[in-house]
N, C-alpha and C positions, 0 to 999 in steps of 0.2 A: 699384467697377467690377464686382467679382464678384457683389455683391449685386444690382446692376441687371440683370446677365445672368441671374442665377438667377430674379429676379422676372419678367423677360421670358419666360424658358423656361416658368415655371409658368403665366403668362398665356396663352401660346401653346398649352400643353397643355390648359388649361381650355377655350379657344376650340375646339380640335379635338374635345375630348370633347363639348362642347355641340352642335357641328355634327353629330357622329356620332350623338348621341342624337336630335337633330331629324330626321336622315335616317332613323334606325330607326323613329321614330314615324310619319313620313310613309310609309315603306314598309309599316308595319303598317296604317295607315289605307287605303292603296291596296289592300292585300290584302283588307281587310274590304269595301271598296267593290266590288272585283272579284267577291268571293263574293256580295255582296248583289245585284249586277247579274246575275250568273249565275243566282241563285235566282229573281229576277224574270223573267228570260228563260225559265227552265225552267217556271215557273208559267204564263207567257204561252203557251208552246208547248202545255203540258198543257191549258190552258183552251181553246185553239183546237181541239185534238184532240177534246175532249169536245163542243164545239159542233158540230164536223163530224160526229162519230159520231151525235149526236142528230138532226141534220138528215138524214143519209143513212138513218137508221132511219125517220124520219117521212115521207119522200117519195123516190121513185125518179127524180123529175124532175131533170135536170141542174142543177148549181149553177154556172152560167156565170160569174157575177161573181167567184167565187173564183179561177178559172183566168185570167180576163182581168186582174185586178189584179196577179197574180203573174207575168204573162208579157207585159208591155207591149211590150218590144222584139221578142220573137219574133213577135208579132202585128202589128207595125208600127203601133202605136196612137200617134197624135200627142197633144200636150199638151191640146188642146181636148177631144178624145174622152176622154182619161184623166180630166180634171177632171169631165166629165159622169158618168162611171162612178163616180168617188169620191163625188160628191155624192149620186147615186142610192143607192149602197150605204150611205152614212152615214144616209140618211133611212129606208131600208127594212130593212136587215139586222137591227137590234136587235129589231124586231117579229117577223121571221121566226124568229130564234133563240129568242125568248120563246115562240112557239107550239110549236116543236119540243121545248123543255124542258117545257112544259105537258103535251104528249103523253106524254113519258117519265114525268113525275111521276104522271100519272093512271094509266098502265099499272102502275107500281110499286104504287100504292095498290090497284089491282084485283087484283093478285097476292095481296097480303095479305088483301084482303076475301074472296077465294075460300077461302083457308085458314081464315079466321074464320067460314066457313059463312054468308056474307052471302046474302041472298035473290037468286034468279035475276033478278028485276025490277031490283034495285039494280045488279047487275053489268052487265046489258044496257043499262040507262039510262046508266050512266057510260061504258060502252064506246062508246055512241052519241056521247058528247061528244068522245071522241078522234077519231072519224071525221069529225065536223063540223070539228074543228080541222085535220085533214088536208086537207079540202076547201078550207078557208080558206087554208092554206099553199100548196096547189096553185095557187089563183088568184093568189097573190102571185108564185110562181115563174114562172108563165106571163106575168104582166105584166112581170116582169123580162126574160124572153126577148123580148117585144115591144120593150122599151126597147133591148136589145142589138141587135136587128135594125134599129132606127131609127138607131143611132149608127154601126154598122159597115157598110162596103161589102161587096159580095158576096164578094170575095176574102178579106177579113178574117174574114168569117163562116165560109167554107169552111176556112180555116186554124184557126179556133177549134174547129170540129167535130173536125178531125183531132187537134188537140192535146188536146182534152177526152177523146176516146175513148182516147187514149194514156195520159193521166195519171189519169183517173177512169173506167175502163171499168165497165160494168154487171157486177156479180159474181153469177153464178148460184149460188144456195145449193143445191148438189147433195147435201150431207149433210143428211139428213132431220131430224135432231134440231135442227140450227141453223135450218133452214127453219121448223119448227114453232114454235121460240122466237121467231122474227122475226114470224111472222104472227099469233101468239096470245099475249097477255100473261098468260094464266092458267097455273097449275102443270100440268105433264104428269103427272097422277096415275098413269096406267098404267105410266109409266116409273119413277116413284117407288116403286111397289109392288115392282118388280123389284129395286130397290136397297136397300130397307128390309125387314128381317126382322120381319114382323108375324104370322108363324106362321098362315098360312091353312090351313084344313082342305080336304078333298077337294071338298066341296060348294061352298065359296067359290071354289076354283080353277076349278071347272067353270063357275060363273056369270061369273067374270072372262073366261074363255076365250071364252064365248059373246058377251059384250059386245064384246070385242075383234074377234072375227071378223065381227060384225055392223056395226061402226062404223069400225074402223081403216082399211080400204081407202078408204072415202069420205073420211076425214080426210086421208089422204095425197094423194088426188086434188084435194081443195080447196086444200091447201097448195101443191101444184105449180101449180095454176091461178093463185094469187096471184103466184107467182114469174114465171109466163109473162106475166101482165097487167102487172106492174111493169116487166118488160123491154120490153114493148110501149110503155108510157108513155115510158120513157127514149128509145127509138128514134124514136117519133113526134115528140117534142119536137125532136130533131136534124133530122128530116126536114121540120120547119116545118108539121106538121099543125095544123089550127085548134084554138084554145083550146076551143071547144065540143066537138069530138070527143074531145079528150084528157080533158076533164072527165067525159065519159060513161064512159071507162075507169076513172077514179078512183072513180066511183060504183059501177061493177061490182066493183071491188076491195073496196069497203066492204061490199057485199052478201055477198060470199064470206066475208070476215072475220067478219061477224055470224053466218053459219052455223057457222063454226069455234068461235067463243066460245060459242054456244048449245049445241053438241054437247059441248064441254068441261065446261060447267056441268051439263049433263044427266048426264055421266059421273060428276062429283063427287056429285051428288044420288043417283044410282043406287048408288054405293059406300056412302054413308052410310045410305040407307034400306033397301037390299036385300041388301048383301053383308057389310060390315064391322061388327064390334061397336064399341061406343062407345070402348072402350080402344084397339082397333086404329086407329080414326080419329084418336084423340088422338096416337098414336105417329106415324102417317103425316103428319099436318098439322104436327107439331112439327119435322119434318125439312125 
């Protein structure tokens, strides 16, 4: 009898031990699963943030679909409308994101090409490609606005405008260094020279000062003009201005940006040909 009780006790202990081990294994599995899901979620958020950053850099036109799909209830969008928006976004969004990323990648390549002393014609030719992509993206965003206006009623559109301006207002780039970086994909050599010790002599300092006084005010004026025009494009879209008139503003922005990139490239060439020694340029471009 005692032996039977002992065997039963051992058996129960083993069962409890196995159950405890199984529970521990399941707990660990759940922890791993939760961590994996959290990492995927973090990657997803990061990916969305990168896409949004690229899109906002590529165009100042409002990204209505993003706000619509995330604020269905606030905008009183019914199921039929929502399905139309989802379908449109599914078909069009990947291409828009692709174009925005192509613009970013081309601009990154232009930055390096400028440092590698690529010819002016090469830089301007490739910069022209980014402007063509921007026009293509603008066409897509304006077609998206047309679709939004077809699906929403007047009240829903007005509510969307209010909500969009609240959640995604146009951000004036008041700090000039940030504005120059936004409107011009090339290195800001005059700023770099201030930050890098390349031991300029008095003659070089004088030449740099003259170039700066002759060109800097105009560069600031052109950069500010791009900011004003981009804000204008943002506002005209909300005010339901015609696609044709908005595209005229897009083309005007492109022309101003071309002037900026041309001047920046001339600045680089002037530094290499007339001011810096070969060693000084190597130090500057390596930074």
